[in-house]
N, CA and C atoms of all chains as a GROMACS GRO file, in nm:
protein
  618
    1UNK      N    1   7.524  15.295   8.214
    1UNK     CA    2   7.533  15.439   8.236
    1UNK      C    3   7.651  15.473   8.154
    2UNK      N    4   7.756  15.416   8.138
    2UNK     CA    5   7.858  15.472   8.059
    2UNK      C    6   7.808  15.522   7.925
    3UNK      N    7   7.709  15.408   7.850
    3UNK     CA    8   7.657  15.444   7.738
    3UNK      C    9   7.566  15.534   7.723
    4UNK      N   10   7.489  15.578   7.818
    4UNK     CA   11   7.398  15.700   7.820
    4UNK      C   12   7.482  15.821   7.823
    5UNK      N   13   7.597  15.815   7.889
    5UNK     CA   14   7.660  15.941   7.905
    5UNK      C   15   7.743  15.963   7.743
    6UNK      N   16   7.789  15.855   7.701
    6UNK     CA   17   7.837  15.851   7.583
    6UNK      C   18   7.736  15.905   7.480
    7UNK      N   19   7.618  15.868   7.488
    7UNK     CA   20   7.496  15.920   7.381
    7UNK      C   21   7.503  16.073   7.382
    8UNK      N   22   7.521  16.107   7.519
    8UNK     CA   23   7.467  16.263   7.547
    8UNK      C   24   7.567  16.328   7.494
    9UNK      N   25   7.734  16.290   7.474
    9UNK     CA   26   7.836  16.345   7.464
    9UNK      C   27   7.835  16.355   7.283
   10UNK      N   28   7.801  16.246   7.239
   10UNK     CA   29   7.786  16.207   7.103
   10UNK      C   30   7.680  16.328   7.028
   11UNK      N   31   7.586  16.365   7.104
   11UNK     CA   32   7.494  16.448   7.047
   11UNK      C   33   7.523  16.586   7.076
   12UNK      N   34   7.610  16.604   7.175
   12UNK     CA   35   7.670  16.768   7.183
   12UNK      C   36   7.784  16.774   7.113
   13UNK      N   37   7.865  16.688   7.085
   13UNK     CA   38   7.990  16.694   6.993
   13UNK      C   39   7.967  16.587   6.885
   14UNK      N   40   7.867  16.624   6.781
   14UNK     CA   41   7.879  16.509   6.664
   14UNK      C   42   8.006  16.506   6.584
   15UNK      N   43   8.082  16.621   6.578
   15UNK     CA   44   8.205  16.603   6.497
   15UNK      C   45   8.340  16.555   6.591
   16UNK      N   46   8.307  16.478   6.728
   16UNK     CA   47   8.430  16.470   6.788
   16UNK      C   48   8.498  16.360   6.733
   17UNK      N   49   8.640  16.384   6.729
   17UNK     CA   50   8.727  16.283   6.677
   17UNK      C   51   8.749  16.191   6.750
   18UNK      N   52   8.753  16.169   6.884
   18UNK     CA   53   8.766  16.094   6.997
   18UNK      C   54   8.689  16.098   7.106
   19UNK      N   55   8.628  16.032   7.148
   19UNK     CA   56   8.507  16.041   7.256
   19UNK      C   57   8.526  15.906   7.339
   20UNK      N   58   8.532  15.914   7.441
   20UNK     CA   59   8.525  15.810   7.531
   20UNK      C   60   8.481  15.817   7.655
   21UNK      N   61   8.397  15.730   7.736
   21UNK     CA   62   8.368  15.732   7.864
   21UNK      C   63   8.398  15.624   7.934
   22UNK      N   64   8.480  15.622   8.050
   22UNK     CA   65   8.520  15.507   8.149
   22UNK      C   66   8.460  15.525   8.283
   23UNK      N   67   8.404  15.409   8.317
   23UNK     CA   68   8.370  15.403   8.450
   23UNK      C   69   8.468  15.394   8.535
   24UNK      N   70   8.515  15.463   8.624
   24UNK     CA   71   8.652  15.462   8.681
   24UNK      C   72   8.653  15.363   8.792
   25UNK      N   73   8.565  15.343   8.888
   25UNK     CA   74   8.556  15.241   8.981
   25UNK      C   75   8.447  15.116   8.958
   26UNK      N   76   8.380  15.103   8.819
   26UNK     CA   77   8.286  15.014   8.836
   26UNK      C   78   8.155  15.032   8.921
   27UNK      N   79   8.148  15.145   8.971
   27UNK     CA   80   8.028  15.166   9.048
   27UNK      C   81   7.934  15.218   8.997
   28UNK      N   82   7.947  15.286   8.879
   28UNK     CA   83   7.842  15.361   8.779
   28UNK      C   84   7.810  15.511   8.827
   29UNK      N   85   7.917  15.566   8.901
   29UNK     CA   86   7.886  15.691   8.929
   29UNK      C   87   8.018  15.780   8.928
   30UNK      N   88   8.124  15.718   8.902
   30UNK     CA   89   8.280  15.793   8.904
   30UNK      C   90   8.304  15.778   8.747
   31UNK      N   91   8.311  15.891   8.662
   31UNK     CA   92   8.354  15.858   8.523
   31UNK      C   93   8.461  15.956   8.493
   32UNK      N   94   8.543  15.911   8.389
   32UNK     CA   95   8.634  15.974   8.313
   32UNK      C   96   8.579  15.995   8.188
   33UNK      N   97   8.580  16.106   8.110
   33UNK     CA   98   8.531  16.120   7.972
   33UNK      C   99   8.639  16.193   7.912
   34UNK      N  100   8.677  16.158   7.779
   34UNK     CA  101   8.757  16.215   7.703
   34UNK      C  102   8.707  16.265   7.572
   35UNK      N  103   8.729  16.370   7.547
   35UNK     CA  104   8.640  16.454   7.429
   35UNK      C  105   8.754  16.530   7.346
   36UNK      N  106   8.771  16.493   7.223
   36UNK     CA  107   8.876  16.569   7.128
   36UNK      C  108   8.755  16.612   7.007
   37UNK      N  109   8.764  16.750   6.972
   37UNK     CA  110   8.660  16.775   6.863
   37UNK      C  111   8.713  16.923   6.828
   38UNK      N  112   8.713  16.942   6.686
   38UNK     CA  113   8.774  17.072   6.615
   38UNK      C  114   8.696  17.189   6.704
   39UNK      N  115   8.576  17.190   6.736
   39UNK     CA  116   8.521  17.304   6.816
   39UNK      C  117   8.574  17.348   6.957
   40UNK      N  118   8.665  17.279   7.017
   40UNK     CA  119   8.767  17.317   7.124
   40UNK      C  120   8.901  17.396   7.081
   41UNK      N  121   8.908  17.402   6.969
   41UNK     CA  122   9.069  17.465   6.904
   41UNK      C  123   9.059  17.599   6.969
   42UNK      N  124   8.977  17.667   6.946
   42UNK     CA  125   8.986  17.792   6.972
   42UNK      C  126   8.936  17.838   7.124
   43UNK      N  127   8.893  17.760   7.214
   43UNK     CA  128   8.853  17.777   7.346
   43UNK      C  129   8.968  17.722   7.466
   44UNK      N  130   8.959  17.834   7.546
   44UNK     CA  131   9.043  17.793   7.669
   44UNK      C  132   8.984  17.648   7.756
   45UNK      N  133   9.077  17.600   7.793
   45UNK     CA  134   9.031  17.461   7.876
   45UNK      C  135   8.920  17.466   7.967
   46UNK      N  136   8.913  17.601   8.030
   46UNK     CA  137   8.780  17.614   8.116
   46UNK      C  138   8.671  17.609   8.034
   47UNK      N  139   8.667  17.681   7.905
   47UNK     CA  140   8.554  17.675   7.816
   47UNK      C  141   8.516  17.550   7.781
   48UNK      N  142   8.615  17.483   7.742
   48UNK     CA  143   8.631  17.347   7.690
   48UNK      C  144   8.527  17.250   7.800
   49UNK      N  145   8.594  17.248   7.903
   49UNK     CA  146   8.528  17.173   8.001
   49UNK      C  147   8.372  17.217   8.047
   50UNK      N  148   8.344  17.365   8.025
   50UNK     CA  149   8.196  17.408   8.039
   50UNK      C  150   8.113  17.321   7.918
   51UNK      N  151   8.165  17.296   7.837
   51UNK     CA  152   8.079  17.269   7.712
   51UNK      C  153   8.060  17.127   7.770
   52UNK      N  154   8.155  17.035   7.803
   52UNK     CA  155   8.139  16.912   7.872
   52UNK      C  156   8.031  16.906   7.979
   53UNK      N  157   8.049  17.000   8.086
   53UNK     CA  158   7.961  17.009   8.173
   53UNK      C  159   7.807  17.034   8.164
   54UNK      N  160   7.794  17.121   8.040
   54UNK     CA  161   7.656  17.157   7.985
   54UNK      C  162   7.593  17.031   7.915
   55UNK      N  163   7.680  16.944   7.868
   55UNK     CA  164   7.629  16.833   7.782
   55UNK      C  165   7.581  16.745   7.879
   56UNK      N  166   7.650  16.715   7.999
   56UNK     CA  167   7.614  16.627   8.106
   56UNK      C  168   7.540  16.695   8.202
   57UNK      N  169   7.477  16.814   8.183
   57UNK     CA  170   7.403  16.861   8.302
   57UNK      C  171   7.304  16.804   8.359
   58UNK      N  172   7.232  16.709   8.300
   58UNK     CA  173   7.099  16.651   8.375
   58UNK      C  174   7.172  16.513   8.436
   59UNK      N  175   7.266  16.437   8.431
   59UNK     CA  176   7.321  16.363   8.517
   59UNK      C  177   7.400  16.421   8.637
   60UNK      N  178   7.459  16.523   8.571
   60UNK     CA  179   7.521  16.602   8.681
   60UNK      C  180   7.457  16.642   8.798
   61UNK      N  181   7.307  16.681   8.776
   61UNK     CA  182   7.236  16.768   8.872
   61UNK      C  183   7.136  16.668   8.904
   62UNK      N  184   7.119  16.541   8.873
   62UNK     CA  185   7.022  16.435   8.924
   62UNK      C  186   7.112  16.346   9.010
   63UNK      N  187   7.238  16.381   9.013
   63UNK     CA  188   7.322  16.272   9.104
   63UNK      C  189   7.378  16.165   9.042
   64UNK      N  190   7.309  16.130   8.912
   64UNK     CA  191   7.396  16.018   8.857
   64UNK      C  192   7.529  16.001   8.849
   65UNK      N  193   7.589  16.145   8.808
   65UNK     CA  194   7.728  16.137   8.829
   65UNK      C  195   7.776  16.217   8.968
   66UNK      N  196   7.831  16.118   9.027
   66UNK     CA  197   7.911  16.180   9.153
   66UNK      C  198   8.026  16.223   9.135
   67UNK      N  199   8.112  16.174   9.064
   67UNK     CA  200   8.264  16.258   9.041
   67UNK      C  201   8.274  16.206   8.873
   68UNK      N  202   8.316  16.357   8.799
   68UNK     CA  203   8.366  16.325   8.650
   68UNK      C  204   8.499  16.403   8.649
   69UNK      N  205   8.548  16.311   8.586
   69UNK     CA  206   8.688  16.370   8.543
   69UNK      C  207   8.713  16.381   8.378
   70UNK      N  208   8.748  16.516   8.332
   70UNK     CA  209   8.730  16.534   8.204
   70UNK      C  210   8.891  16.559   8.142
   71UNK      N  211   8.884  16.506   8.014
   71UNK     CA  212   9.000  16.534   7.958
   71UNK      C  213   8.948  16.612   7.798
   72UNK      N  214   9.001  16.733   7.756
   72UNK     CA  215   8.938  16.756   7.631
   72UNK      C  216   9.054  16.795   7.567
   73UNK      N  217   9.058  16.788   7.421
   73UNK     CA  218   9.150  16.846   7.332
   73UNK      C  219   9.062  16.914   7.235
   74UNK      N  220   9.145  16.985   7.170
   74UNK     CA  221   9.091  17.090   7.049
   74UNK      C  222   9.177  17.003   6.913
   75UNK      N  223   9.097  16.964   6.813
   75UNK     CA  224   9.156  16.886   6.690
   75UNK      C  225   9.153  16.976   6.573
   76UNK      N  226   9.198  16.949   6.482
   76UNK     CA  227   9.196  17.001   6.330
   76UNK      C  228   9.105  16.880   6.246
   77UNK      N  229   7.320  19.177   9.496
   77UNK     CA  230   7.405  19.080   9.508
   77UNK      C  231   7.406  19.034   9.676
   78UNK      N  232   7.395  18.909   9.696
   78UNK     CA  233   7.411  18.851   9.850
   78UNK      C  234   7.534  18.902   9.906
   79UNK      N  235   7.528  18.913  10.027
   79UNK     CA  236   7.638  18.937  10.140
   79UNK      C  237   7.760  18.839  10.100
   80UNK      N  238   7.714  18.713  10.106
   80UNK     CA  239   7.813  18.606  10.072
   80UNK      C  240   7.865  18.610   9.958
   81UNK      N  241   7.771  18.619   9.837
   81UNK     CA  242   7.854  18.624   9.720
   81UNK      C  243   7.913  18.721   9.698
   82UNK      N  244   7.921  18.845   9.758
   82UNK     CA  245   8.012  18.972   9.760
   82UNK      C  246   8.156  18.928   9.832
   83UNK      N  247   8.139  18.860   9.930
   83UNK     CA  248   8.250  18.815  10.033
   83UNK      C  249   8.337  18.713   9.923
   84UNK      N  250   8.263  18.620   9.832
   84UNK     CA  251   8.324  18.524   9.761
   84UNK      C  252   8.410  18.611   9.679
   85UNK      N  253   8.332  18.710   9.611
   85UNK     CA  254   8.394  18.766   9.485
   85UNK      C  255   8.541  18.855   9.535
   86UNK      N  256   8.522  18.926   9.654
   86UNK     CA  257   8.629  19.003   9.725
   86UNK      C  258   8.754  18.890   9.731
   87UNK      N  259   8.714  18.777   9.794
   87UNK     CA  260   8.846  18.680   9.809
   87UNK      C  261   8.890  18.641   9.683
   88UNK      N  262   8.822  18.624   9.561
   88UNK     CA  263   8.870  18.583   9.456
   88UNK      C  264   8.965  18.702   9.380
   89UNK      N  265   8.913  18.848   9.419
   89UNK     CA  266   8.981  18.934   9.363
   89UNK      C  267   9.125  18.994   9.459
   90UNK      N  268   9.114  18.970   9.550
   90UNK     CA  269   9.217  18.995   9.654
   90UNK      C  270   9.323  18.899   9.711
   91UNK      N  271   9.300  18.772   9.680
   91UNK     CA  272   9.393  18.687   9.700
   91UNK      C  273   9.473  18.642   9.568
   92UNK      N  274   9.583  18.613   9.543
   92UNK     CA  275   9.670  18.595   9.430
   92UNK      C  276   9.595  18.463   9.349
   93UNK      N  277   9.599  18.355   9.460
   93UNK     CA  278   9.576  18.230   9.436
   93UNK      C  279   9.454  18.164   9.523
   94UNK      N  280   9.335  18.154   9.499
   94UNK     CA  281   9.242  18.096   9.585
   94UNK      C  282   9.206  17.963   9.510
   95UNK      N  283   9.200  17.871   9.641
   95UNK     CA  284   9.140  17.728   9.585
   95UNK      C  285   9.012  17.706   9.680
   96UNK      N  286   8.894  17.718   9.638
   96UNK     CA  287   8.800  17.647   9.678
   96UNK      C  288   8.770  17.492   9.676
   97UNK      N  289   8.776  17.443   9.791
   97UNK     CA  290   8.788  17.292   9.820
   97UNK      C  291   8.683  17.244   9.944
   98UNK      N  292   8.687  17.108   9.954
   98UNK     CA  293   8.610  17.037  10.042
   98UNK      C  294   8.710  17.016  10.138
   99UNK      N  295   8.684  17.063  10.256
   99UNK     CA  296   8.777  17.080  10.371
   99UNK      C  297   8.891  17.157  10.361
  100UNK      N  298   8.987  17.163  10.440
  100UNK     CA  299   9.091  17.218  10.440
  100UNK      C  300   9.269  17.153  10.422
  101UNK      N  301   9.357  17.235  10.391
  101UNK     CA  302   9.499  17.160  10.356
  101UNK      C  303   9.521  17.050  10.470
  102UNK      N  304   9.473  17.060  10.623
  102UNK     CA  305   9.519  16.970  10.695
  102UNK      C  306   9.392  16.845  10.695
  103UNK      N  307   9.270  16.881  10.649
  103UNK     CA  308   9.184  16.783  10.630
  103UNK      C  309   9.090  16.799  10.510
  104UNK      N  310   9.149  16.716  10.405
  104UNK     CA  311   9.095  16.723  10.279
  104UNK      C  312   8.962  16.616  10.286
  105UNK      N  313   8.863  16.668  10.246
  105UNK     CA  314   8.756  16.583  10.226
  105UNK      C  315   8.704  16.517  10.108
  106UNK      N  316   8.807  16.542   9.999
  106UNK     CA  317   8.761  16.522   9.867
  106UNK      C  318   8.888  16.462   9.810
  107UNK      N  319   8.881  16.377   9.710
  107UNK     CA  320   8.990  16.330   9.624
  107UNK      C  321   9.054  16.455   9.535
  108UNK      N  322   8.958  16.511   9.478
  108UNK     CA  323   8.979  16.621   9.356
  108UNK      C  324   9.010  16.739   9.420
  109UNK      N  325   8.962  16.781   9.525
  109UNK     CA  326   9.038  16.878   9.616
  109UNK      C  327   9.162  16.869   9.655
  110UNK      N  328   9.216  16.753   9.672
  110UNK     CA  329   9.325  16.707   9.741
  110UNK      C  330   9.440  16.702   9.588
  111UNK      N  331   9.372  16.668   9.465
  111UNK     CA  332   9.461  16.674   9.360
  111UNK      C  333   9.506  16.787   9.321
  112UNK      N  334   9.393  16.900   9.321
  112UNK     CA  335   9.396  17.024   9.314
  112UNK      C  336   9.515  17.097   9.402
  113UNK      N  337   9.490  17.078   9.514
  113UNK     CA  338   9.603  17.124   9.646
  113UNK      C  339   9.701  17.074   9.583
  114UNK      N  340   9.745  16.949   9.569
  114UNK     CA  341   9.869  16.893   9.530
  114UNK      C  342   9.952  16.958   9.404
  115UNK      N  343   9.863  16.994   9.321
  115UNK     CA  344   9.933  17.046   9.186
  115UNK      C  345   9.953  17.170   9.194
  116UNK      N  346   9.900  17.254   9.307
  116UNK     CA  347   9.919  17.396   9.355
  116UNK      C  348  10.056  17.412   9.405
  117UNK      N  349  10.065  17.289   9.490
  117UNK     CA  350  10.192  17.300   9.599
  117UNK      C  351  10.333  17.272   9.509
  118UNK      N  352  10.281  17.184   9.386
  118UNK     CA  353  10.403  17.116   9.324
  118UNK      C  354  10.477  17.250   9.259
  119UNK      N  355  10.394  17.344   9.221
  119UNK     CA  356  10.442  17.451   9.146
  119UNK      C  357  10.456  17.602   9.250
  120UNK      N  358  10.489  17.564   9.386
  120UNK     CA  359  10.491  17.658   9.478
  120UNK      C  360  10.392  17.786   9.495
  121UNK      N  361  10.292  17.754   9.470
  121UNK     CA  362  10.184  17.821   9.451
  121UNK      C  363  10.121  17.880   9.609
  122UNK      N  364  10.102  18.025   9.634
  122UNK     CA  365  10.086  18.064   9.744
  122UNK      C  366   9.929  18.062   9.776
  123UNK      N  367   9.875  17.952   9.838
  123UNK     CA  368   9.744  17.915   9.789
  123UNK      C  369   9.644  17.967   9.915
  124UNK      N  370   9.553  18.020   9.902
  124UNK     CA  371   9.455  18.072   9.996
  124UNK      C  372   9.337  17.952   9.990
  125UNK      N  373   9.330  17.895  10.092
  125UNK     CA  374   9.188  17.800  10.067
  125UNK      C  375   9.107  17.846  10.132
  126UNK      N  376   8.970  17.824  10.078
  126UNK     CA  377   8.827  17.822  10.130
  126UNK      C  378   8.751  17.697  10.098
  127UNK      N  379   8.722  17.652  10.246
  127UNK     CA  380   8.632  17.531  10.255
  127UNK      C  381   8.474  17.584  10.216
  128UNK      N  382   8.427  17.521  10.148
  128UNK     CA  383   8.288  17.520  10.076
  128UNK      C  384   8.188  17.433  10.176
  129UNK      N  385   8.234  17.360  10.262
  129UNK     CA  386   8.144  17.233  10.356
  129UNK      C  387   8.089  17.290  10.449
  130UNK      N  388   8.130  17.414  10.517
  130UNK     CA  389   8.038  17.471  10.654
  130UNK      C  390   7.924  17.517  10.600
  131UNK      N  391   7.876  17.565  10.490
  131UNK     CA  392   7.756  17.607  10.448
  131UNK      C  393   7.729  17.595  10.297
  132UNK      N  394   7.625  17.520  10.271
  132UNK     CA  395   7.595  17.472  10.114
  132UNK      C  396   7.574  17.609  10.048
  133UNK      N  397   7.561  17.711  10.086
  133UNK     CA  398   7.535  17.831  10.019
  133UNK      C  399   7.670  17.872   9.959
  134UNK      N  400   7.761  17.837  10.034
  134UNK     CA  401   7.888  17.882   9.980
  134UNK      C  402   7.935  17.844   9.806
  135UNK      N  403   7.900  17.710   9.821
  135UNK     CA  404   7.895  17.640   9.696
  135UNK      C  405   7.804  17.695   9.585
  136UNK      N  406   7.696  17.700   9.634
  136UNK     CA  407   7.598  17.777   9.535
  136UNK      C  408   7.626  17.925   9.496
  137UNK      N  409   7.658  18.023   9.561
  137UNK     CA  410   7.691  18.136   9.516
  137UNK      C  411   7.798  18.126   9.430
  138UNK      N  412   7.924  18.045   9.485
  138UNK     CA  413   8.005  18.036   9.407
  138UNK      C  414   8.020  18.020   9.258
  139UNK      N  415   7.937  17.882   9.254
  139UNK     CA  416   7.903  17.840   9.126
  139UNK      C  417   7.806  17.940   9.021
  140UNK      N  418   7.708  18.007   9.100
  140UNK     CA  419   7.681  18.116   9.024
  140UNK      C  420   7.756  18.242   8.967
  141UNK      N  421   7.862  18.273   9.043
  141UNK     CA  422   7.967  18.343   9.006
  141UNK      C  423   8.029  18.332   8.881
  142UNK      N  424   8.085  18.190   8.910
  142UNK     CA  425   8.192  18.126   8.805
  142UNK      C  426   8.161  18.052   8.696
  143UNK      N  427   8.030  18.000   8.694
  143UNK     CA  428   7.955  17.944   8.598
  143UNK      C  429   8.044  17.824   8.563
  144UNK      N  430   8.093  17.756   8.687
  144UNK     CA  431   8.148  17.649   8.697
  144UNK      C  432   8.079  17.531   8.803
  145UNK      N  433   8.030  17.418   8.759
  145UNK     CA  434   7.931  17.348   8.864
  145UNK      C  435   8.001  17.266   8.978
  146UNK      N  436   8.135  17.238   8.990
  146UNK     CA  437   8.193  17.132   9.053
  146UNK      C  438   8.308  17.205   9.147
  147UNK      N  439   8.336  17.136   9.248
  147UNK     CA  440   8.439  17.183   9.339
  147UNK      C  441   8.539  17.070   9.348
  148UNK      N  442   8.649  17.097   9.325
  148UNK     CA  443   8.766  17.232   9.312
  148UNK      C  444   8.720  17.336   9.236
  149UNK      N  445   8.746  17.468   9.289
  149UNK     CA  446   8.797  17.561   9.162
  149UNK      C  447   8.892  17.658   9.195
  150UNK      N  448   8.995  17.662   9.112
  150UNK     CA  449   9.091  17.776   9.124
  150UNK      C  450   9.116  17.865   9.077
  151UNK      N  451   9.131  17.989   9.136
  151UNK     CA  452   9.126  18.128   9.054
  151UNK      C  453   9.270  18.172   9.082
  152UNK      N  454   9.313  18.232   8.971
  152UNK     CA  455   9.476  18.289   8.986
  152UNK      C  456   9.452  18.425   8.934
  153UNK      N  457   9.488  18.530   9.011
  153UNK     CA  458   9.453  18.683   8.955
  153UNK      C  459   9.331  18.700   8.963
  154UNK      N  460   9.241  18.655   9.039
  154UNK     CA  461   9.098  18.694   8.999
  154UNK      C  462   9.021  18.605   8.868
  155UNK      N  463   9.099  18.539   8.800
  155UNK     CA  464   9.043  18.454   8.685
  155UNK      C  465   9.060  18.300   8.742
  156UNK      N  466   8.918  18.227   8.695
  156UNK     CA  467   8.903  18.089   8.702
  156UNK      C  468   8.989  18.027   8.613
  157UNK      N  469   9.086  17.944   8.660
  157UNK     CA  470   9.166  17.862   8.591
  157UNK      C  471   9.128  17.712   8.580
  158UNK      N  472   9.027  17.661   8.642
  158UNK     CA  473   8.991  17.553   8.625
  158UNK      C  474   8.961  17.448   8.758
  159UNK      N  475   8.916  17.329   8.732
  159UNK     CA  476   8.890  17.244   8.833
  159UNK      C  477   9.012  17.155   8.846
  160UNK      N  478   8.987  17.022   8.920
  160UNK     CA  479   9.093  16.966   8.948
  160UNK      C  480   9.189  16.913   8.810
  161UNK      N  481   9.103  16.878   8.710
  161UNK     CA  482   9.180  16.802   8.576
  161UNK      C  483   9.262  16.904   8.535
  162UNK      N  484   9.213  17.034   8.503
  162UNK     CA  485   9.288  17.114   8.426
  162UNK      C  486   9.399  17.168   8.499
  163UNK      N  487   9.389  17.205   8.638
  163UNK     CA  488   9.484  17.249   8.720
  163UNK      C  489   9.600  17.127   8.720
  164UNK      N  490   9.560  17.000   8.716
  164UNK     CA  491   9.695  16.896   8.702
  164UNK      C  492   9.750  16.907   8.591
  165UNK      N  493   9.644  16.909   8.482
  165UNK     CA  494   9.727  16.916   8.329
  165UNK      C  495   9.817  17.028   8.323
  166UNK      N  496   9.754  17.147   8.362
  166UNK     CA  497   9.851  17.266   8.365
  166UNK      C  498   9.975  17.249   8.450
  167UNK      N  499   9.965  17.176   8.566
  167UNK     CA  500  10.100  17.197   8.635
  167UNK      C  501  10.207  17.096   8.568
  168UNK      N  502  10.158  16.987   8.501
  168UNK     CA  503  10.216  16.892   8.420
  168UNK      C  504  10.295  16.954   8.295
  169UNK      N  505  10.222  17.052   8.211
  169UNK     CA  506  10.283  17.110   8.121
  169UNK      C  507  10.373  17.220   8.134
  170UNK      N  508  10.356  17.254   8.261
  170UNK     CA  509  10.444  17.398   8.289
  170UNK      C  510  10.345  17.527   8.280
  171UNK      N  511  10.214  17.518   8.225
  171UNK     CA  512  10.148  17.631   8.231
  171UNK      C  513  10.116  17.701   8.352
  172UNK      N  514  10.078  17.609   8.445
  172UNK     CA  515  10.055  17.683   8.575
  172UNK      C  516  10.158  17.779   8.636
  173UNK      N  517  10.292  17.722   8.627
  173UNK     CA  518  10.388  17.773   8.669
  173UNK      C  519  10.363  17.932   8.597
  174UNK      N  520  10.364  17.922   8.476
  174UNK     CA  521  10.384  18.055   8.400
  174UNK      C  522  10.288  18.125   8.438
  175UNK      N  523  10.157  18.109   8.444
  175UNK     CA  524  10.030  18.182   8.488
  175UNK      C  525  10.080  18.245   8.617
  176UNK      N  526  10.111  18.156   8.728
  176UNK     CA  527  10.147  18.190   8.846
  176UNK      C  528  10.242  18.301   8.853
  177UNK      N  529  10.352  18.293   8.766
  177UNK     CA  530  10.454  18.401   8.771
  177UNK      C  531  10.423  18.517   8.719
  178UNK      N  532  10.310  18.522   8.600
  178UNK     CA  533  10.260  18.632   8.568
  178UNK      C  534  10.172  18.698   8.656
  179UNK      N  535  10.102  18.621   8.718
  179UNK     CA  536   9.997  18.683   8.823
  179UNK      C  537  10.068  18.749   8.945
  180UNK      N  538  10.172  18.676   8.975
  180UNK     CA  539  10.227  18.713   9.107
  180UNK      C  540  10.364  18.820   9.076
  181UNK      N  541  10.394  18.824   8.958
  181UNK     CA  542  10.516  18.938   8.930
  181UNK      C  543  10.627  18.896   9.020
  182UNK      N  544  10.696  18.989   9.070
  182UNK     CA  545  10.850  18.961   9.147
  182UNK      C  546  10.820  18.946   9.305
  183UNK      N  547  10.681  18.908   9.315
  183UNK     CA  548  10.672  18.867   9.483
  183UNK      C  549  10.744  18.787   9.497
  184UNK      N  550  10.820  18.812   9.652
  184UNK     CA  551  10.924  18.731   9.699
  184UNK      C  552  10.857  18.576   9.716
  185UNK      N  553  10.955  18.478   9.669
  185UNK     CA  554  10.902  18.344   9.687
  185UNK      C  555  10.905  18.314   9.837
  186UNK      N  556  10.967  18.356   9.916
  186UNK     CA  557  10.974  18.339  10.055
  186UNK      C  558  10.874  18.392  10.118
  187UNK      N  559  10.772  18.493  10.059
  187UNK     CA  560  10.652  18.536  10.137
  187UNK      C  561  10.540  18.446  10.057
  188UNK      N  562  10.568  18.349  10.004
  188UNK     CA  563  10.456  18.281   9.933
  188UNK      C  564  10.407  18.171  10.059
  189UNK      N  565  10.309  18.194  10.115
  189UNK     CA  566  10.271  18.100  10.227
  189UNK      C  567  10.118  18.028  10.185
  190UNK      N  568  10.093  17.936  10.249
  190UNK     CA  569   9.961  17.892  10.245
  190UNK      C  570   9.871  17.932  10.362
  191UNK      N  571   9.751  17.989  10.323
  191UNK     CA  572   9.662  18.014  10.441
  191UNK      C  573   9.506  17.984  10.417
  192UNK      N  574   9.424  17.995  10.512
  192UNK     CA  575   9.304  17.934  10.513
  192UNK      C  576   9.190  18.063  10.536
  193UNK      N  577   9.116  18.080  10.472
  193UNK     CA  578   9.028  18.167  10.500
  193UNK      C  579   8.873  18.156  10.510
  194UNK      N  580   8.797  18.222  10.568
  194UNK     CA  581   8.637  18.167  10.567
  194UNK      C  582   8.550  18.291  10.520
  195UNK      N  583   8.470  18.248  10.425
  195UNK     CA  584   8.359  18.350  10.353
  195UNK      C  585   8.259  18.358  10.442
  196UNK      N  586   8.233  18.304  10.527
  196UNK     CA  587   8.104  18.304  10.618
  196UNK      C  588   8.074  18.127  10.629
  197UNK      N  589   7.919  18.159  10.677
  197UNK     CA  590   7.872  18.012  10.700
  197UNK      C  591   7.854  17.993  10.837
  198UNK      N  592   7.796  17.861  10.869
  198UNK     CA  593   7.751  17.816  11.007
  198UNK      C  594   7.866  17.819  11.092
  199UNK      N  595   7.969  17.763  11.058
  199UNK     CA  596   8.078  17.734  11.123
  199UNK      C  597   8.182  17.850  11.184
  200UNK      N  598   8.134  18.004  11.124
  200UNK     CA  599   8.213  18.107  11.179
  200UNK      C  600   8.247  18.089  11.314
  201UNK      N  601   8.390  18.102  11.367
  201UNK     CA  602   8.382  18.125  11.507
  201UNK      C  603   8.341  18.217  11.579
  202UNK      N  604   8.239  18.199  11.670
  202UNK     CA  605   8.204  18.270  11.765
  202UNK      C  606   8.262  18.310  11.915
  203UNK      N  607   8.317  18.438  11.924
  203UNK     CA  608   8.386  18.428  12.055
  203UNK      C  609   8.310  18.493  12.138
  204UNK      N  610   8.292  18.447  12.274
  204UNK     CA  611   8.200  18.506  12.379
  204UNK      C  612   8.302  18.580  12.470
  205UNK      N  613   8.220  18.726  12.482
  205UNK     CA  614   8.293  18.807  12.538
  205UNK      C  615   8.220  18.845  12.668
  206UNK      N  616   8.259  18.782  12.784
  206UNK     CA  617   8.182  18.818  12.905
  206UNK      C  618   8.151  18.951  12.958
   0.00000   0.00000   0.00000
């Protein structure tokens, strides 16, 4: 499942300088995602996280993701 | 706009710091709600909490208003500041304290207390008057 989420994030943030997904509990439904991308630079943290939520809208809506922790960073 | 959504909007706009959470400060039902609450407490925020569990419509209406899909949600001075991850991050960098001070102005820290409000739902207390 982590690989599927990573694919969705890579698609949404093709220019990411850092991108990782980890399964926090090993149960396949609690994830930590980290994304660093230039497009985050001028956005508030709220808007940065909204883009991540948008990218993962499907697995969030269908219950695949039970809990999501997000870390984002704007980079040059 | 629905009555419930209006009540949620009013709460966000009238309370200095609002935390929409699963449960109450006494009985937290979700790790992320707990993380957000602790981060707010760590900077001495006068948190007003709203439990979203009594009625699933609270969460639906809130997310429609805020354009934010998950719980918890923290508002300071009427503005969405974030969920648990952002609040924790801002508490660690000191930015949360700055935001709070800016929103609260010179309010006496002694008057900063935690409280729980309800925005409706099936668990609204019903008082029987004979």
